[in-house]
C-alpha positions in Angstrom: 45.0 -49.8 19.0 43.3 -53.2 18.6 45.1 -56.3 20.0 46.4 -58.9 17.5 43.7 -61.5 17.0 44.6 -65.2 16.4 42.4 -67.2 14.2 42.4 -70.2 16.6 42.8 -71.2 20.2 45.6 -70.3 22.6 46.5 -72.0 25.8 49.4 -70.9 28.0 51.2 -71.5 31.3 50.5 -74.4 33.6 47.4 -75.7 31.7 49.5 -76.5 28.6 52.2 -78.2 30.6 49.8 -80.3 32.5 47.9 -81.2 29.4 51.1 -82.2 27.5 52.4 -84.3 30.4 49.0 -86.0 30.9 49.1 -87.1 27.2 52.6 -88.4 27.5 51.9 -90.4 30.7 48.8 -91.9 29.0 51.1 -93.1 26.1 53.5 -94.6 28.6 50.7 -96.4 30.5 49.8 -98.2 27.3 53.4 -99.6 27.1 53.9 -100.2 30.8 52.6 -103.8 31.0 54.8 -104.9 28.0 58.2 -104.2 29.7 60.5 -107.0 30.8 60.8 -110.8 30.3 57.3 -111.4 31.7 55.7 -108.4 29.9 52.4 -108.9 28.1 51.7 -108.5 24.4 49.4 -106.0 22.7 47.0 -106.8 19.9 46.5 -103.9 17.5 43.9 -103.9 14.8 44.1 -101.1 12.1 41.3 -99.6 10.1 41.8 -102.2 7.4 41.3 -105.1 9.9 45.0 -106.1 9.8 46.1 -107.6 13.1 49.5 -107.0 14.8 50.4 -108.9 18.0 53.6 -107.4 19.6 55.3 -106.1 22.7 57.8 -104.0 20.9 57.4 -100.4 22.0 58.2 -98.7 18.7 55.8 -101.0 16.8 53.0 -100.3 19.2 53.4 -96.5 19.1 53.8 -96.5 15.3 50.4 -98.4 14.9 48.6 -96.1 17.4 48.5 -93.0 15.0 48.7 -90.6 17.9 47.1 -87.2 17.4 48.3 -85.1 20.4 51.3 -83.0 19.4 53.3 -83.6 22.6 52.6 -87.3 22.7 53.9 -87.4 19.1 57.3 -86.5 20.6 57.3 -89.7 22.5 56.4 -91.7 19.4 59.3 -90.2 17.6 61.5 -90.9 20.6 60.7 -94.6 20.5 61.4 -94.7 16.7 64.7 -92.8 17.2 65.8 -95.3 19.9 64.8 -98.2 17.5 66.9 -96.7 14.7 69.9 -95.8 16.8 70.1 -98.7 19.2 67.4 -101.2 18.1 66.3 -102.2 21.6 65.0 -100.5 24.7 62.1 -98.7 23.0 59.6 -99.4 25.8 61.9 -98.4 28.7 62.9 -95.1 27.0 59.3 -94.0 26.8 58.6 -95.0 30.4 61.6 -93.1 31.6 60.7 -89.9 29.6 57.1 -90.0 30.9 58.3 -90.4 34.5 60.8 -87.5 34.2 57.9 -85.3 32.9 55.6 -86.3 35.7 58.2 -85.5 38.3 59.1 -82.2 36.6 55.5 -81.2 36.7 55.5 -81.7 40.5 58.5 -79.5 40.8 57.0 -76.7 38.7 53.8 -76.9 40.9 56.0 -76.5 43.9 57.4 -73.2 42.5 60.6 -74.4 40.9 61.1 -72.6 37.5 61.2 -75.0 34.5 64.7 -73.6 33.6 66.1 -74.8 36.9 64.5 -78.2 36.3 65.9 -78.4 32.8 69.4 -77.5 34.1 69.2 -80.1 36.8 68.0 -82.8 34.4 70.9 -82.0 32.0 73.5 -82.2 34.8 72.0 -85.5 36.0 72.0 -86.9 32.5 75.7 -86.1 32.0 76.8 -87.4 35.4 74.8 -90.6 35.1 76.2 -91.4 31.6 79.7 -90.7 32.9 79.2 -93.0 36.0 77.7 -95.7 33.8 80.7 -95.6 31.4 83.4 -95.4 34.0 82.1 -97.7 36.8 79.2 -99.9 35.8 80.2 -101.1 32.3 82.3 -104.3 31.7 84.4 -105.0 28.6 83.1 -107.6 26.1 86.6 -108.9 25.5 86.9 -109.7 29.2 83.8 -111.9 29.1 84.3 -113.5 25.7 81.7 -115.1 23.3 79.4 -116.1 26.2 78.9 -112.4 26.8 77.4 -112.0 23.3 75.1 -115.1 23.8 73.9 -113.7 27.1 73.3 -110.2 25.6 71.2 -111.9 22.8 69.3 -113.9 25.4 68.5 -110.8 27.5 67.1 -109.1 24.3 65.1 -112.2 23.4 63.8 -113.0 26.9 60.9 -110.5 26.7 59.9 -111.5 23.1 57.7 -114.1 21.6 60.7 -116.3 20.7 61.7 -116.4 24.4 60.7 -120.1 24.7 63.5 -121.0 22.3 66.0 -118.6 23.8 69.2 -120.7 23.4 68.5 -121.5 19.7 67.8 -117.9 18.7 70.6 -116.4 20.8 73.1 -118.6 19.0 71.5 -117.9 15.6 71.6 -114.1 16.2 75.3 -114.1 17.3 76.3 -116.3 14.3 74.4 -114.0 11.9 76.1 -110.8 13.3 79.6 -112.4 13.2 78.9 -113.5 9.6 78.7 -109.9 8.4 81.9 -108.7 10.2 84.0 -106.4 8.1 87.1 -104.3 8.7 86.9 -100.6 8.0 89.7 -98.4 6.6 90.6 -97.1 10.1 91.2 -100.7 11.3 88.0 -101.1 13.4 85.4 -103.8 12.9 81.8 -103.1 11.8 78.8 -105.4 11.9 76.3 -103.9 9.4 72.9 -105.4 10.4 71.4 -104.3 7.1 73.6 -106.9 5.4 71.4 -109.6 7.2 68.3 -110.3 5.2 65.3 -111.8 7.1 63.0 -114.0 5.1 59.7 -115.1 6.7 57.9 -118.3 5.7 54.9 -119.7 7.6 54.9 -123.5 8.2 56.9 -125.9 10.3 58.2 -125.1 13.8 60.2 -122.1 15.0 63.3 -124.4 15.5 63.3 -125.0 11.7 64.5 -121.4 11.2 68.1 -121.3 9.8 71.0 -119.0 8.9 72.2 -119.3 5.3 75.2 -117.7 3.6 74.6 -115.0 1.0 71.6 -112.7 0.3 68.3 -114.5 0.0 65.5 -112.9 -2.0 61.9 -114.0 -1.9 61.6 -114.1 -5.7 62.1 -116.7 -8.5 63.4 -116.8 -12.0 61.2 -115.1 -14.5 61.2 -118.2 -16.8 61.7 -121.9 -16.3 64.0 -122.0 -19.4 66.6 -120.0 -17.5 69.5 -121.8 -15.8 69.2 -122.6 -12.1 72.7 -121.3 -11.3 75.1 -118.9 -12.9 78.8 -118.7 -11.7 80.7 -116.4 -11.6 77.8 -113.9 -11.6 77.8 -110.4 -13.1 74.8 -108.6 -11.6 72.8 -105.8 -13.1 70.4 -103.9 -10.7 67.7 -102.1 -12.6 64.9 -99.8 -11.3 63.1 -99.5 -14.6 60.7 -101.5 -16.8 61.8 -104.1 -19.3 58.3 -104.4 -20.6 57.1 -103.2 -24.0 57.7 -99.5 -24.3 54.3 -97.7 -24.5 53.1 -94.2 -25.2 53.0 -91.9 -22.2 49.6 -91.1 -20.6 47.6 -88.6 -22.6 49.5 -89.2 -25.9 47.2 -90.2 -28.7 48.2 -91.5 -32.2 45.6 -91.6 -35.0 46.3 -94.5 -37.3 44.3 -95.0 -40.5 46.3 -97.9 -42.0 46.3 -101.2 -39.9 49.8 -102.0 -41.3 51.1 -98.8 -39.6 49.7 -100.0 -36.3 51.7 -103.3 -36.6 54.9 -101.2 -37.3 54.3 -99.2 -34.1 53.9 -102.4 -32.1 57.1 -103.8 -33.6 59.0 -100.6 -32.8 57.8 -100.9 -29.1 59.2 -104.4 -28.9 62.4 -103.3 -30.6 63.1 -100.6 -28.0 62.8 -103.2 -25.2 64.9 -105.7 -27.2 67.7 -103.2 -27.7 67.7 -102.4 -24.0 68.0 -106.0 -23.0 70.7 -106.7 -25.6 72.7 -103.7 -24.3 72.6 -105.1 -20.8 73.6 -108.6 -21.9 76.3 -107.2 -24.1 77.9 -105.4 -21.1 78.5 -108.9 -19.6 75.5 -109.2 -17.3 74.3 -112.8 -16.6 72.0 -112.1 -13.6 69.5 -109.3 -14.1 67.4 -108.0 -11.2 64.7 -105.4 -11.7 62.2 -103.8 -9.3 59.6 -103.6 -12.1 58.4 -106.1 -14.7 59.8 -108.0 -17.7 57.7 -108.7 -20.7 57.0 -112.4 -21.3 57.9 -112.0 -24.9 61.3 -110.6 -23.9 62.3 -113.5 -21.7 63.6 -115.5 -24.7 66.5 -113.1 -25.1 67.7 -114.0 -21.5 67.2 -117.7 -22.1 69.2 -117.6 -25.3 72.1 -116.0 -23.5 71.9 -118.4 -20.5 71.2 -115.6 -18.1 68.9 -115.4 -15.0 66.4 -112.6 -15.0 64.4 -111.8 -11.8 61.5 -109.3 -11.7 59.5 -107.5 -8.9 62.5 -107.4 -6.5 61.7 -105.4 -3.3 63.4 -102.0 -3.3 65.1 -102.6 0.1 66.4 -105.9 -1.1 67.7 -104.2 -4.3 69.6 -101.6 -2.2 71.1 -104.4 0.0 72.1 -106.4 -3.1 73.7 -103.4 -4.9 75.7 -102.5 -1.8 77.0 -106.0 -1.2 77.9 -106.8 -4.8 79.2 -103.3 -5.8 76.5 -102.8 -8.5 74.9 -99.5 -9.3 71.1 -99.3 -9.3 70.2 -97.9 -12.7 67.1 -95.7 -12.9 67.4 -95.3 -16.7 69.7 -96.3 -19.6 69.8 -92.8 -21.1 73.3 -91.4 -21.4 74.5 -87.8 -21.8 74.4 -88.0 -25.6 70.7 -88.7 -25.5 71.2 -92.4 -26.5 70.6 -95.5 -24.5 73.6 -97.5 -23.3 74.7 -99.7 -20.4 78.3 -99.5 -19.1 80.0 -102.6 -17.7 81.1 -100.6 -14.7 77.5 -100.6 -13.5 77.7 -104.4 -12.9 78.3 -106.0 -9.5 80.1 -109.3 -8.9 79.3 -112.4 -6.9 80.6 -116.0 -6.9 77.1 -117.4 -7.8 73.4 -116.6 -8.2 71.3 -119.7 -7.6 67.7 -120.7 -7.2 67.1 -123.1 -4.3 64.0 -124.6 -2.8 63.4 -124.2 0.9 60.2 -125.7 2.4 58.4 -126.0 -0.9 59.2 -122.5 -1.8 61.8 -121.2 -4.2 64.2 -118.4 -3.3 67.1 -116.7 -5.2 70.4 -116.7 -3.3 73.4 -114.4 -4.2 76.6 -115.8 -2.6 80.2 -114.7 -2.4 79.4 -110.9 -2.8 82.4 -108.8 -3.8 82.0 -105.9 -1.4 80.3 -107.1 1.8 79.9 -110.4 3.6 76.2 -111.1 4.0 73.8 -113.6 5.5 70.1 -114.6 5.4 67.9 -115.8 8.2 64.9 -117.9 7.1 62.3 -117.7 9.9 59.7 -120.4 10.2 56.6 -120.2 12.3 53.0 -121.5 12.6 51.4 -118.4 11.0 52.0 -115.0 9.5 51.5 -113.0 12.7 54.0 -115.2 14.5 56.6 -114.8 11.7 56.2 -111.0 11.7 56.7 -110.8 15.5 59.6 -113.2 15.3 61.2 -110.9 12.7 60.8 -107.8 14.9 62.2 -109.7 17.9 65.2 -111.0 16.0 65.9 -107.5 14.7 66.1 -106.2 18.3 68.3 -109.1 19.2 70.7 -108.6 16.3 70.9 -104.9 17.1 71.7 -105.7 20.8 74.6 -108.0 19.7 75.9 -105.5 17.2 75.9 -102.7 19.8 77.7 -104.9 22.3 80.4 -105.7 19.7 80.8 -102.2 18.3 80.8 -100.3 21.7 82.7 -103.2 23.3 81.0 -102.7 26.7 78.0 -104.3 28.4 76.2 -103.6 31.7 74.1 -105.9 34.0 70.4 -105.7 33.4 67.3 -106.4 35.5 67.1 -102.9 37.0 70.7 -103.0 38.2 71.9 -99.9 36.3 68.9 -97.8 37.2 69.1 -98.6 40.9 72.9 -97.9 41.0 72.5 -94.6 39.2 69.6 -93.7 41.5 71.8 -94.0 44.6 74.7 -92.3 42.9 72.6 -89.3 41.8 70.9 -89.1 45.2 74.4 -88.7 46.8 75.5 -86.4 44.1 72.5 -84.1 44.5 73.4 -83.4 48.2 76.8 -81.9 47.0 75.0 -79.1 45.2 73.7 -76.0 46.8 71.4 -74.6 44.0 67.8 -75.5 43.1 69.1 -78.0 40.6 69.6 -80.3 43.6 65.8 -80.9 43.7 65.7 -81.7 40.0 68.5 -84.2 40.3 66.9 -85.9 43.3 63.7 -86.3 41.2 65.7 -87.6 38.2 67.2 -90.1 40.6 63.7 -91.3 41.7 62.5 -91.3 38.1 65.1 -93.9 37.1 63.5 -96.4 39.5 60.4 -96.6 37.2 62.2 -99.3 35.2 62.9 -101.8 38.1 59.5 -100.9 39.6 57.7 -101.8 36.4 59.8 -105.0 35.9 58.8 -106.2 39.4 55.1 -105.2 39.0 54.9 -107.0 35.7 56.3 -110.1 37.3 53.6 -110.0 39.9 56.1 -109.2 42.7 55.8 -106.6 45.5 57.5 -103.7 43.7 58.0 -101.5 46.8 59.7 -104.3 48.8 62.0 -105.4 45.9 63.1 -101.8 45.1 63.8 -101.1 48.8 66.1 -104.2 49.0 67.7 -103.3 45.7 68.5 -99.7 46.8 69.9 -100.9 50.1 72.3 -103.3 48.3 73.5 -100.6 45.9 73.9 -98.1 48.7 76.1 -100.6 50.5 78.1 -101.2 47.3 78.8 -97.5 46.8 79.4 -96.5 50.5 81.5 -99.5 51.5 84.6 -100.2 49.4 84.6 -103.9 50.7 81.2 -104.5 49.1 82.0 -103.3 45.6 81.1 -106.7 44.2 77.4 -105.9 45.0 77.3 -103.2 42.3 76.0 -105.7 39.7 73.0 -106.9 41.8 69.7 -106.8 40.1 66.2 -108.4 40.1 65.6 -112.1 39.6 62.1 -111.9 38.3 61.5 -115.7 38.2 62.2 -116.3 41.9 61.4 -112.9 43.3 65.0 -112.4 44.7 68.1 -110.3 44.2 71.1 -111.8 42.4 74.3 -110.8 40.7 73.0 -110.3 37.1 76.5 -110.1 35.7 77.2 -113.7 36.8 73.6 -114.7 35.8 74.3 -113.5 32.3 71.6 -110.8 32.2 73.5 -108.3 30.1 72.6 -105.3 27.9 74.9 -103.1 25.7 76.2 -100.1 27.7 75.4 -97.9 24.7 71.7 -98.9 24.8 71.4 -97.7 28.4 73.4 -94.5 27.7 71.3 -93.6 24.6 68.0 -94.4 26.6 68.9 -91.9 29.3 70.1 -89.3 26.8 67.1 -89.6 24.5 64.5 -89.8 27.3 66.0 -86.7 29.0 66.1 -84.7 25.8 62.5 -85.6 25.0 61.4 -84.6 28.5 63.2 -81.3 28.2 61.6 -80.6 24.8 58.1 -81.0 26.2 58.9 -79.2 29.5 60.0 -76.1 27.6 56.6 -75.7 26.0 54.5 -73.1 27.8 52.2 -72.0 25.0 50.0 -73.9 22.6 48.4 -72.1 19.7 46.1 -74.2 17.7 45.0 -72.6 14.4 41.6 -73.3 13.0 41.1 -74.4 9.5 40.0 -71.5 7.3 36.4 -71.9 6.5 35.4 -71.8 2.8 34.3 -68.3 1.7 30.8 -67.6 0.8 29.5 -69.5 -2.2 30.1 -67.9 -5.5 33.4 -66.2 -4.4 36.7 -67.9 -5.1 
């Protein structure tokens, strides 16, 4: 009996594991130098020649277009951290790669991957529990200064770090501006309600927070009013241009008069659509597509504002805030075209304003959600893009601190404390998992080590001191106040980072540990790689 043939290559056992882990460590090494307040930036040039300068982990990995299947897991990991938490994308990748490297050592020493995975899972659960119960501090206890300090910590490693006080206050005000109460009595701070507009020119300190939703568009015609109040808003995702024949439809016309009738009918279809929308009570019409120049007079006559080519993300944000429904078509169940007034959203005013020689549309006093707009100013386009990414991370950090209501001290404090805790915890176990937990404990130190190395400090000496302090804090009840000690990267010393205001959301750290462990386990479980070849074309003439 012939063996089953695979049309491709198959690798199995230790070779695959080593190859996957090497690829993941290579990805982590790219990000390593960009971690921390003194981390360096990366310049990425894509195939079109577009330049991106950033030190945001998720952005760097997204631009890299990674081919290796295991390394792709780390790219997705960074994106998941970015979506769920918003900050900590670099550290989560470094931690996952370090866990993999240490797991590989254990497997080489004869520990089965299943034992390593069980140990890692146990270490993850225990460290998250210890972080929640012992290391985290309530936001309410620390007050507003806690939010400012959380924002400062998120900004410190970014391009806007030179204006840290200005942007920290801006971020906190922006997040508090979108505060809303949910049905169960809790408060939510939806970051998506904050729109970020970028405009190159002037200095970074000329950036400002404005009330309402700002859109980087203008009125379709100068004859339209600059302001409508109160505003009834229609959100459309279809064309208000002349209705044309579909692709491939041909009409043969022999009489030129008939051609004129066809053109008139095309205009009439558009006119009837616009009249139906205006009749429903709309006086501010936003569409993601175009509006015919010939049709603008109908809006001008009714004293309405019409805006075309609105970005789809902005349209969703606008619809959610004002209570409008984004309409893809005007067709109803009867086959006719109509526009129901219930589709309209409400706001106090829609107004066109000029900011720095450019015109923007602002929608203020939205019915459903409070909203805000941050207008970022910078010397060039690249700077504005990086400022936008940095501010997004900062807004997310403040949001997570408010919603989870707990923060932890930064600067390697949490990792060093968890490392000592897990080291002691590992000695209480009798099984092989003990070795995996001890390696997990050492792997956590990659964060403070990298922070120290990037700050041009002696990483080995700094980590030794830090571990000694946290060991004293956990073994001596009289020295519990040392549990918030972390690295002072500017002076190369240890300090109480809770007092110094180096704070991060507790949720960010918990998610980092959970996601990094799960990603490491996912890659560690792989022991077989089957790469199928592309089927070659059959001999010419045969199909």
